[in-house]
C-alpha positions as CSV (number, residue, x, y, z in Angstrom):
1,X,0.0,0.0,0.0
2,X,1.4,3.4,-0.9
3,X,2.2,6.0,1.6
4,X,-0.4,8.4,0.1
5,X,-3.2,5.8,0.4
6,X,-2.2,5.1,4.0
7,X,-2.1,8.9,4.8
8,X,-5.6,9.3,3.3
9,X,-6.9,6.3,5.3
10,X,-5.4,7.7,8.5
11,X,-7.0,11.1,7.8
12,X,-10.4,9.4,7.2
13,X,-10.0,7.4,10.4
14,X,-9.1,10.5,12.4
15,X,-12.1,12.4,11.1
16,X,-14.4,9.5,11.8
17,X,-12.9,9.3,15.3
18,X,-13.9,12.9,15.9
19,X,-17.5,12.1,14.9
20,X,-17.6,9.1,17.2
21,X,-16.2,11.3,20.0
22,X,-18.9,13.8,19.3
23,X,-21.5,11.1,19.6
24,X,-20.0,10.0,22.9
25,X,-20.2,13.6,24.2
26,X,-23.8,14.1,22.9
27,X,-24.8,11.0,24.8
28,X,-23.9,12.8,28.0
29,X,-26.3,15.7,27.3
30,X,-29.6,14.6,28.7
31,X,-31.9,16.8,26.7
32,X,-30.1,16.8,23.4
33,X,-32.6,16.7,20.5
34,X,-31.5,13.9,18.2
35,X,-33.6,15.3,15.4
36,X,-31.4,18.5,15.3
37,X,-29.5,18.5,12.0
38,X,-26.1,18.0,13.7
39,X,-27.4,15.2,15.9
40,X,-29.1,13.5,13.0
41,X,-25.9,13.7,10.9
42,X,-23.8,12.3,13.7
43,X,-26.2,9.4,14.5
44,X,-26.7,8.5,10.8
45,X,-22.9,8.4,10.2
46,X,-22.1,6.4,13.3
47,X,-25.0,4.0,13.6
48,X,-23.9,1.7,10.7
49,X,-20.6,1.0,12.6
50,X,-21.9,1.0,16.1
51,X,-24.9,-1.4,15.5
52,X,-22.8,-4.5,14.8
53,X,-20.6,-3.8,17.8
54,X,-23.7,-3.2,19.9
55,X,-25.1,-6.6,18.8
56,X,-21.8,-8.4,19.5
57,X,-21.5,-7.0,23.1
58,X,-23.4,-8.5,26.0
59,X,-26.0,-6.0,27.4
60,X,-24.7,-3.9,30.3
61,X,-28.0,-2.4,31.5
62,X,-28.5,1.2,30.5
63,X,-24.8,1.7,29.5
64,X,-23.9,1.5,25.8
65,X,-20.1,1.1,25.5
66,X,-20.1,0.5,21.7
67,X,-19.0,4.0,20.9
68,X,-16.1,3.7,23.2
69,X,-15.1,0.3,21.7
70,X,-15.3,1.7,18.2
71,X,-13.4,4.8,19.2
72,X,-10.5,2.7,20.6
73,X,-10.7,0.3,17.7
74,X,-10.2,3.2,15.3
75,X,-7.2,4.4,17.3
76,X,-5.7,0.9,17.1
77,X,-6.4,0.8,13.3
78,X,-4.8,4.2,12.9
79,X,-1.7,3.1,14.9
80,X,-1.4,-0.1,12.8
81,X,-1.6,1.8,9.5
82,X,1.0,4.3,10.7
83,X,3.3,1.4,11.6
84,X,2.7,-0.1,8.2
85,X,3.7,3.1,6.4
86,X,7.0,3.2,8.2
């Protein structure tokens, strides 16, 4: 894989990590309106990745740790790509 492709993938992963982090922060806001355009965008972009993780994890009551798992998974993937590029 070329260095340019790896750099582009790392950038995409970093941007997506920011969106997942925004979702984590929004989940802490009790009265956040998910139908707000920003919230709708964040949930639409992250749900396709979070849903499979959520289904694979055992239920932990009211706590959804799938965004945290995905966030750290993205960090690991970014690290591995950076190592691959040298």
